[in-house]
C-alpha positions as CSV (number, residue, x, y, z in Angstrom):
1,M,-114.1,95.3,95.1
2,H,-113.2,91.7,94.7
3,L,-111.7,89.0,92.5
4,E,-113.3,85.7,91.8
5,F,-111.4,82.8,90.2
6,Y,-113.1,80.5,87.8
7,G,-111.2,78.8,84.9
8,A,-107.5,77.7,85.3
9,A,-107.9,78.0,89.0
10,D,-107.5,74.3,89.7
11,G,-105.5,73.4,86.6
12,V,-103.8,74.8,83.6
13,T,-106.4,75.5,80.9
14,G,-109.6,77.4,80.5
15,S,-108.5,80.8,81.9
16,L,-111.4,82.9,83.2
17,H,-111.4,85.3,86.2
18,R,-113.9,88.0,87.3
19,I,-113.1,91.4,88.7
20,H,-116.0,93.2,90.5
21,C,-115.8,96.9,91.0
22,N,-118.5,99.6,91.3
23,E,-121.2,96.9,90.8
24,V,-120.0,95.8,87.4
25,D,-117.7,92.9,86.3
26,V,-114.6,92.9,84.1
27,L,-113.4,89.5,82.9
28,L,-109.8,88.4,82.6
29,D,-109.6,86.0,79.6
30,C,-112.2,83.5,78.5
31,G,-110.4,80.3,77.3
32,L,-111.2,76.7,76.4
33,F,-110.7,74.0,78.9
34,Q,-108.7,70.9,77.7
35,G,-108.7,67.6,79.5
36,R,-110.8,64.4,79.6
37,R,-113.3,64.5,76.7
38,A,-116.5,64.3,78.9
39,E,-115.2,67.0,81.4
40,T,-113.9,69.2,78.5
41,N,-117.3,69.1,76.8
42,K,-119.2,69.8,80.0
43,R,-117.0,72.7,81.2
44,N,-116.7,74.4,77.8
45,R,-120.5,74.3,77.2
46,N,-121.4,75.7,80.6
47,L,-120.1,79.3,81.0
48,P,-121.3,81.1,84.1
49,R,-124.1,83.5,83.6
50,W,-122.2,86.4,85.2
51,A,-119.7,86.1,82.4
52,T,-122.2,87.0,79.7
53,A,-123.4,90.0,81.8
54,A,-119.9,91.5,82.2
55,R,-119.1,95.0,81.1
56,A,-115.8,94.2,79.4
57,L,-113.1,91.6,78.9
58,A,-109.4,92.1,79.0
59,L,-107.6,89.4,76.9
60,S,-104.0,88.6,77.8
61,H,-103.1,86.8,74.6
62,A,-104.5,84.7,71.7
63,H,-103.8,81.1,72.8
64,L,-107.1,79.2,72.8
65,D,-106.9,78.3,76.5
66,H,-107.2,82.0,77.1
67,S,-109.3,83.2,74.2
68,G,-111.1,80.2,72.7
69,S,-114.4,80.6,74.6
70,I,-115.0,84.2,73.6
71,P,-117.1,83.2,70.5
72,L,-119.3,81.1,72.8
73,L,-119.5,84.1,75.2
74,A,-120.6,86.3,72.4
75,K,-123.1,83.7,71.2
76,R,-124.6,83.6,74.7
77,G,-125.2,87.3,74.7
78,F,-122.0,89.1,75.9
79,A,-122.3,92.6,74.6
80,G,-119.2,94.2,76.1
81,N,-115.9,95.2,74.5
82,V,-113.0,92.7,74.3
83,Y,-109.7,94.6,74.8
84,C,-106.4,93.2,73.5
85,T,-103.2,94.3,71.8
86,P,-103.2,94.8,68.0
87,P,-101.3,91.6,67.3
88,T,-103.6,89.6,69.5
89,R,-106.7,90.9,67.6
90,D,-105.0,89.9,64.3
91,L,-104.1,86.5,65.7
92,C,-107.6,85.9,67.1
93,S,-109.2,86.8,63.7
94,V,-107.6,83.6,62.3
95,M,-107.4,81.4,65.4
96,L,-111.0,81.6,66.5
97,R,-112.2,81.1,63.0
98,D,-110.0,78.0,62.7
99,A,-111.1,76.7,66.1
100,A,-114.7,76.9,64.9
101,M,-113.9,75.2,61.6
102,I,-112.0,72.3,63.4
103,Q,-115.0,71.9,65.8
104,Q,-117.4,71.6,62.9
105,Q,-115.1,69.2,61.0
106,D,-114.4,67.0,64.1
107,A,-118.1,66.9,64.8
108,V,-118.8,65.6,61.3
109,Y,-116.0,63.0,61.6
110,L,-117.0,61.8,65.1
111,N,-120.7,61.7,64.2
112,K,-119.8,59.4,61.3
113,Q,-117.9,57.1,63.7
114,Q,-120.9,57.2,66.1
115,R,-123.2,56.0,63.3
116,K,-120.8,53.2,62.4
117,Q,-121.0,52.0,66.0
118,G,-124.8,52.2,65.9
119,K,-125.0,55.2,68.3
120,S,-127.7,57.7,67.6
121,S,-126.3,60.6,69.7
122,Q,-125.0,63.6,67.8
123,I,-122.1,65.9,68.7
124,E,-122.6,69.6,68.1
125,P,-119.7,72.1,67.8
126,L,-119.4,74.7,70.6
127,Y,-119.8,77.5,68.1
128,L,-119.7,78.2,64.4
129,V,-117.5,80.4,62.2
130,E,-120.1,83.1,62.2
131,D,-119.8,83.2,66.0
132,A,-116.1,83.6,65.8
133,H,-116.4,86.5,63.4
134,N,-118.9,88.2,65.7
135,A,-116.5,87.8,68.6
136,V,-113.7,89.4,66.7
137,S,-115.9,92.3,65.8
138,Q,-116.2,93.1,69.5
139,M,-112.4,93.3,69.9
140,I,-110.8,96.7,70.4
141,S,-107.0,97.0,69.9
142,L,-105.1,98.7,72.7
143,P,-101.3,99.2,72.2
144,L,-98.9,98.5,75.1
145,R,-98.5,101.1,77.9
146,R,-101.6,103.1,76.9
147,P,-104.1,103.4,79.9
148,L,-107.8,103.3,79.0
149,P,-110.9,103.4,81.2
150,V,-113.0,100.3,80.4
151,A,-115.6,100.4,83.1
152,P,-116.6,102.6,86.0
153,G,-113.5,103.0,88.2
154,V,-111.5,100.5,86.1
155,T,-108.5,101.6,84.0
156,L,-106.7,99.0,81.8
157,T,-103.1,99.1,80.7
158,F,-101.3,96.4,78.8
159,H,-97.6,95.7,79.2
160,N,-95.4,93.2,77.3
161,A,-95.5,89.7,78.7
162,G,-92.9,88.2,76.3
163,H,-94.8,84.9,76.0
164,V,-96.1,85.0,72.4
165,L,-96.6,87.8,69.8
166,G,-99.0,90.3,71.3
167,S,-99.1,88.7,74.8
168,A,-99.7,91.2,77.6
169,L,-99.5,91.6,81.3
170,V,-102.9,93.0,82.2
171,Q,-102.8,95.9,84.7
172,L,-106.1,97.0,86.2
173,D,-106.2,100.2,88.3
174,L,-109.4,100.1,90.4
175,L,-111.1,103.0,92.2
176,E,-114.2,102.5,94.3
177,R,-115.5,104.9,97.0
178,G,-112.1,106.6,97.3
179,R,-110.1,103.3,97.6
180,K,-107.4,102.6,95.0
181,F,-106.0,99.2,94.1
182,R,-103.7,97.9,91.4
183,L,-104.0,94.4,90.1
184,L,-101.6,92.7,87.6
185,Y,-102.5,89.5,85.8
186,T,-99.6,87.8,83.9
187,G,-101.7,85.7,81.6
188,D,-98.8,83.5,80.6
189,L,-95.4,84.9,81.5
190,G,-92.6,84.6,78.9
191,R,-88.9,83.7,79.2
192,K,-86.4,86.5,78.9
193,E,-83.8,84.2,77.4
194,L,-85.8,83.1,74.4
195,P,-84.3,84.7,71.2
196,L,-87.6,85.4,69.4
197,L,-89.5,87.9,71.6
198,E,-88.6,90.9,73.8
199,R,-88.4,90.2,77.5
200,P,-91.4,90.9,79.9
201,D,-91.9,94.4,81.2
202,M,-91.8,95.4,84.8
203,V,-94.8,97.2,86.5
204,K,-94.7,99.5,89.5
205,D,-96.8,99.6,92.7
206,V,-98.7,96.3,92.2
207,D,-100.9,95.3,95.2
208,L,-102.0,91.9,94.0
209,L,-100.4,89.7,91.3
210,I,-102.2,86.9,89.6
211,L,-99.4,84.7,88.5
212,E,-99.3,81.7,86.2
213,S,-97.5,78.6,87.7
214,T,-97.3,76.1,84.8
215,Y,-93.6,75.4,85.3
216,G,-93.4,76.4,89.0
217,D,-91.5,73.3,90.0
218,R,-88.9,72.9,87.3
219,L,-86.2,74.6,85.3
220,H,-85.9,74.8,81.5
221,S,-82.9,73.6,79.5
222,G,-80.8,76.2,77.7
223,I,-81.6,77.0,74.1
224,E,-78.3,75.5,72.8
225,S,-78.9,72.1,74.5
226,V,-82.4,72.0,73.0
227,D,-81.0,72.7,69.5
228,D,-78.5,69.9,69.9
229,K,-81.2,67.5,71.1
230,L,-83.6,68.4,68.3
231,C,-80.8,67.9,65.8
232,E,-79.9,64.5,67.3
233,I,-83.6,63.3,67.1
234,V,-84.1,64.5,63.5
235,T,-80.8,63.1,62.3
236,S,-81.3,59.6,63.9
237,T,-84.9,59.4,62.7
238,I,-84.1,60.3,59.1
239,E,-81.2,57.9,59.1
240,R,-83.7,55.0,59.7
241,R,-86.0,56.4,57.0
242,G,-88.6,57.6,59.5
243,R,-90.7,60.7,60.0
244,V,-90.4,63.3,62.8
245,Y,-93.9,64.4,64.0
246,I,-93.9,67.7,66.0
247,P,-97.3,68.5,67.4
248,T,-97.3,72.3,68.0
249,F,-99.5,75.1,68.9
250,A,-99.9,77.1,65.7
251,L,-99.2,80.3,67.7
252,E,-95.6,80.7,68.9
253,R,-94.5,77.1,69.2
254,A,-94.6,76.5,65.5
255,Q,-92.6,79.7,64.9
256,E,-90.1,78.7,67.6
257,V,-89.6,75.3,66.0
258,L,-89.1,76.9,62.5
259,F,-86.7,79.4,64.0
260,A,-84.7,76.7,65.7
261,M,-84.5,74.7,62.4
262,K,-83.3,77.8,60.6
263,R,-80.5,78.2,63.3
264,L,-79.5,74.5,62.9
265,H,-79.4,74.8,59.1
266,G,-77.3,77.9,59.4
267,R,-74.8,75.9,61.4
268,G,-74.9,73.1,58.9
269,L,-76.2,70.6,61.4
270,L,-79.6,69.6,60.1
271,P,-80.0,67.0,57.3
272,Q,-81.6,68.3,54.1
273,V,-85.1,66.8,54.3
274,P,-88.6,68.2,53.5
275,I,-90.2,70.2,56.4
276,Y,-93.9,70.3,56.1
277,I,-96.1,72.8,58.0
278,D,-99.4,70.9,57.8
279,S,-101.5,73.7,59.3
280,P,-103.2,76.5,57.5
281,L,-103.4,78.3,60.8
282,A,-99.7,78.1,61.6
283,I,-99.0,79.4,58.1
284,A,-101.3,82.3,58.6
285,I,-99.9,83.1,62.0
286,T,-96.3,83.0,60.7
287,E,-97.3,85.7,58.3
288,I,-98.9,87.8,61.1
289,Y,-95.5,87.5,63.0
290,K,-93.9,89.2,60.0
291,L,-96.6,91.9,60.0
292,H,-95.8,92.8,63.6
293,P,-92.0,93.0,63.9
294,E,-92.4,95.6,66.6
295,G,-93.3,92.7,69.0
296,L,-90.2,90.7,68.2
297,D,-86.6,90.8,69.5
298,S,-84.6,93.6,67.8
299,S,-82.2,91.1,66.1
300,V,-85.2,89.1,64.6
301,R,-86.9,92.4,63.7
302,N,-83.8,93.5,61.7
303,R,-83.7,90.2,59.9
304,I,-87.3,90.6,58.7
305,L,-86.6,94.1,57.6
306,D,-83.6,92.8,55.7
307,R,-85.8,90.2,54.0
308,D,-84.0,87.3,55.7
309,D,-87.0,85.2,56.7
310,P,-86.2,83.7,60.2
311,F,-89.1,81.2,59.8
312,A,-88.1,79.6,56.5
313,P,-85.5,76.9,56.9
314,P,-84.4,75.1,53.6
315,G,-86.8,72.5,52.5
316,L,-89.9,74.2,54.0
317,H,-93.3,73.4,52.4
318,Y,-96.7,74.7,53.3
319,V,-99.6,72.3,53.3
320,S,-102.9,74.1,53.3
321,D,-105.7,72.0,51.7
322,I,-107.0,68.8,53.1
323,Q,-106.3,66.7,50.0
324,S,-102.6,67.6,50.1
325,S,-102.5,66.8,53.8
326,R,-104.0,63.3,53.1
327,V,-101.4,62.7,50.4
328,L,-98.7,63.7,52.9
329,Q,-100.1,61.3,55.5
330,Q,-99.9,58.3,53.0
331,S,-96.5,59.2,51.6
332,G,-93.6,57.2,52.8
333,E,-90.9,59.8,52.4
334,P,-88.7,60.6,55.4
335,C,-89.6,64.2,56.5
336,I,-90.5,66.5,59.3
337,V,-94.2,67.2,59.9
338,I,-95.2,70.1,62.1
339,A,-99.0,70.2,62.7
340,G,-101.6,71.1,65.4
341,S,-103.1,70.8,67.8
342,G,-100.4,71.4,70.4
343,M,-101.8,69.0,73.0
344,C,-102.8,66.4,70.3
345,E,-106.5,66.9,71.1
346,G,-107.6,67.7,67.6
347,G,-106.4,68.9,64.2
348,R,-104.3,67.3,61.5
349,I,-101.7,65.8,63.8
350,L,-104.2,63.2,64.8
351,H,-104.6,62.1,61.2
352,H,-100.8,61.7,60.9
353,F,-100.8,59.7,64.2
354,G,-103.4,57.4,62.7
355,T,-100.7,56.1,60.3
356,G,-97.5,57.1,62.0
357,L,-97.7,56.2,65.7
358,S,-97.4,52.5,65.2
359,Q,-94.2,52.6,63.2
360,P,-90.9,52.2,65.2
361,K,-88.9,54.1,62.6
362,N,-90.8,57.4,63.4
363,S,-90.4,59.9,66.2
364,V,-92.8,62.2,68.0
365,V,-91.2,65.4,69.5
366,I,-93.2,67.1,72.3
367,V,-92.1,70.7,72.5
368,G,-94.5,72.2,75.0
369,F,-96.6,71.6,78.1
370,M,-99.2,68.9,77.9
371,A,-102.2,69.3,80.3
372,E,-103.5,66.3,82.3
373,H,-105.7,63.8,80.5
374,T,-104.7,65.0,77.0
375,L,-103.3,62.7,74.3
376,G,-100.1,64.6,74.4
377,R,-99.7,64.0,78.1
378,R,-100.4,60.3,77.7
379,L,-97.6,60.1,75.1
380,V,-95.2,62.0,77.4
381,E,-96.1,59.5,80.2
382,G,-95.1,56.6,78.0
383,I,-98.4,55.0,77.6
384,R,-98.0,52.6,74.7
385,R,-101.7,52.2,73.6
386,V,-103.8,55.3,73.1
387,K,-107.0,56.4,71.4
388,V,-106.9,58.5,68.2
389,F,-110.3,59.6,67.1
390,G,-111.8,56.9,69.3
391,V,-109.7,54.1,67.8
392,E,-107.1,52.2,69.9
393,R,-103.5,52.6,68.5
394,D,-100.2,51.1,69.5
395,V,-97.5,53.6,70.2
396,R,-94.3,52.1,68.7
397,A,-92.8,55.4,67.6
398,A,-90.1,57.0,69.8
399,V,-91.5,59.8,71.9
400,H,-89.2,62.7,73.0
401,S,-89.9,65.7,75.2
402,L,-88.1,69.1,74.6
403,N,-89.4,71.5,77.2
404,G,-86.6,73.9,76.5
405,L,-88.6,75.5,73.7
406,S,-91.4,76.4,76.1
407,A,-92.4,80.1,76.0
408,H,-93.5,79.9,79.7
409,A,-91.2,81.2,82.4
410,D,-89.8,78.4,84.6
411,R,-89.5,78.5,88.4
412,E,-86.4,80.7,88.3
413,G,-88.1,83.1,85.9
414,L,-91.3,83.3,87.9
415,V,-89.5,83.9,91.2
416,G,-87.3,86.5,89.6
417,F,-90.3,88.3,88.2
418,V,-91.9,88.5,91.6
419,K,-88.6,89.7,93.1
420,Q,-88.4,92.5,90.6
421,L,-92.1,93.5,91.2
422,S,-91.5,93.7,94.9
423,R,-88.6,96.1,94.3
424,K,-91.0,98.3,92.3
425,G,-93.4,98.7,95.2
426,Q,-95.1,96.9,98.1
427,L,-96.4,93.7,96.6
428,R,-98.9,92.5,99.2
429,R,-100.3,89.3,97.7
430,V,-99.7,86.7,95.0
431,A,-102.4,84.4,93.7
432,L,-101.3,81.4,91.7
433,V,-103.3,80.2,88.8
434,H,-102.7,78.2,85.6
435,G,-100.8,75.3,87.1
436,E,-101.2,71.8,88.4
437,E,-101.1,71.1,92.1
438,E,-97.5,70.2,92.5
439,P,-96.0,73.1,90.5
440,R,-98.3,75.5,92.3
441,R,-97.3,74.2,95.7
442,A,-93.6,74.3,94.8
443,L,-93.9,77.9,93.6
444,Q,-95.8,78.9,96.6
445,E,-93.0,77.7,98.9
446,A,-90.4,79.4,96.8
447,L,-92.2,82.7,96.8
448,L,-92.7,82.6,100.6
449,E,-89.0,81.9,101.0
450,I,-88.1,85.1,99.3
451,G,-90.4,87.1,101.7
452,T,-93.6,87.5,99.7
453,P,-96.2,88.5,102.4
454,E,-99.0,86.2,101.2
455,V,-99.2,83.6,98.5
456,I,-102.4,81.7,97.8
457,Q,-103.3,78.8,95.5
458,A,-106.4,80.0,93.7
459,R,-109.4,77.6,93.7
460,M,-112.4,77.6,91.5
461,G,-115.2,79.8,92.9
462,E,-112.8,81.4,95.5
463,R,-113.3,85.1,96.2
464,V,-110.5,87.5,97.2
465,E,-111.6,90.9,98.7
466,F,-109.5,94.0,98.0
């Protein structure tokens, strides 16, 4: 029995890990890598051969850096089952299809730019909508806390991770030649203080924990201070007749932003301006949230049951078709625009940036983690000239970061989670994934200080024997 790290072992995105037991493989996640364009293209197109031959895949949640390569995996010949929670399957049914459509649309746009520049090379999408549909057809819904054998000697159980709707801690109980071993993979671990979702579960008798480390070196601001800061940014931008652009992941971050604006309106603090969700995907996902109130915090669940929509602040407008999006891009009215993609690497937010980044009256509000070498990261770092669809743009808009809305546990939450696991049994080893070098090193030191027997920083291609 052994574990091999592959994706998100030396960085944040592209999660993919391999469990080998009784001569077969079970995969943990299969997500898209995001970073420099050339590296992103190379890594996403070159899945390892052992991945397509695996017996099964356990999917922690629907974010594309965890699920986005599953259609390519299926396209390359993976014939196993993909196990996930019921909300995750529903979310993937729209998210993977949308990812395929965006790839196809971006390929058309970029090829057009290539031809204008006299270049003959053509860009092909990773996969098509049909491949996304085929991948979803291989998904089997497994509710939380229901053990299920998924391969010889491998039993899977999902527990609530509290990160996004449907997100799960992945428990694998392994049995090989009389030896037993329990592995727990966090995927992305949620924050217990966020008001939208239920807090993460605890699991007993874990031998090895694979732990995300995205915010392993920092603490989040409290929700109230984030609300106040968001209100301040929106108010000042609208007063100067500008626009507030909020690039968001369609899953969870868009709903958290809407939920925050509903809170602010309820307190009479937010100015009455149009709020546009320029993302068919975010619109569809918000409806899926309402279909699965069982995955939400009890107070939010009760509001939905009482028909008090927690995701509908006054002035909310849905923008679905491309033509309406183009009209919105050219309109000069002060407003709030929420659009994807979350790390500003694709989607409609880039078209808004094409006209809006250069105007000092506007604001960009970053509400989540931005991976290295993404456009979102460059904006956070204060770079004042960036490329949008290959065209250099001056950044004159104000750029603000609000990490307090992050759905990832911070250092305190991660350390607290390990402490609780240790009390539930003898935790022998922790492997850190899904983080940049500095956060992982800081978290490793913090976990060793509380008495964790062994903490390793996972590396791509590294193998851990059980």
